[in-house]
Structures are given as structure tokens and as C-alpha cells.
N, C-alpha and C positions, 0 to 999 in steps of 0.2 A: 914176096910170097907168090910170085907167078908160077913157081914150080911145085907148089904144095901138093896139088892134085896128082902130079906125076910121081912125086915121092911117095904119096899115100898108096897109089896103085902098085908101085914096086914093093913096098913093105907088105901090102896085103897079099900079093902073089907069092912073095918069098915064104910066107907063113901058110900058104894054101888056104886062105880064108876068102869066102865069097863075099860079094857086096852085101848080100842079105845077112850073112853071119855077122859081118862087121856092124851093120846097121843095128842088129839086135844087141850087140855088145855096147854100142853107143847110145841105145835108146832112141833111135831115129828111124824114119822110113828109109828103105833101101834106095829110093829115088834121090834122097838127099846125099847119100854116099856117091851115087852116080854123078850128081851135079858138082860135088866137091872135086871129084876126079877130073871133071871137065873144066874146072876153073872157078867155080863159085867159092868165095872166101868163107871158111867156117867160122863159127863163134869161138871165142877164147875157151869156153868150157869144152867144146868138142876137140879143139887142139890139145888141151891138157889130157883129155881121155885117150886120144890117139897116141899121145906121147907115152902114157902109162901102158896101154895095151901092147905097143911095139917096143917098149923100153928104149926109146930114143929121146934125146934132148930136144926140147922145143926149138932151140936155135937151129938145129939141123933141119927140122921140118920147115921153118919159116924163112930162113935166109937162103936166097937163091944161090949164093956163091959157095955155100957149104954142101958137100956131097955126103950121101949115105955111105956107110962102110960096108 
């Protein structure tokens, strides 16, 4: 899960979503999104929400050896 934040940033930028917008979608403060992108490990609930928002499998988000398409 070392690359989770990097993958989240890539997905967010692909969809042209700001950290504040994503935070609103997730129901968290934008500073939490910033911390996730910088390496803080998110909760399982947040991982599931991110997976739903960006329509990606949780395995792709969580496993460092899997790449985004």
C-alpha cells in the first residue's frame, strides 16, 4: 500500500477533481485527502468509497505491484 497515495492522485487528476471536491465526496476534510496522497494509510471505508468513485478494483489501489490502466 506504499503507492496508494500516488495512485489516488493520478486517478483524481485524470478526472479533474480537486482535493476539496474529493473530500466532499468522501465526507472528510480536504486535509485528510492531502495526507492520504502523501502516504497516510486510509481506513477500509475510505478505500471502498474511493474504489466506487473512480470505478477501480480495490486490489489495484492497494497492491503496489498492480498498475492503473
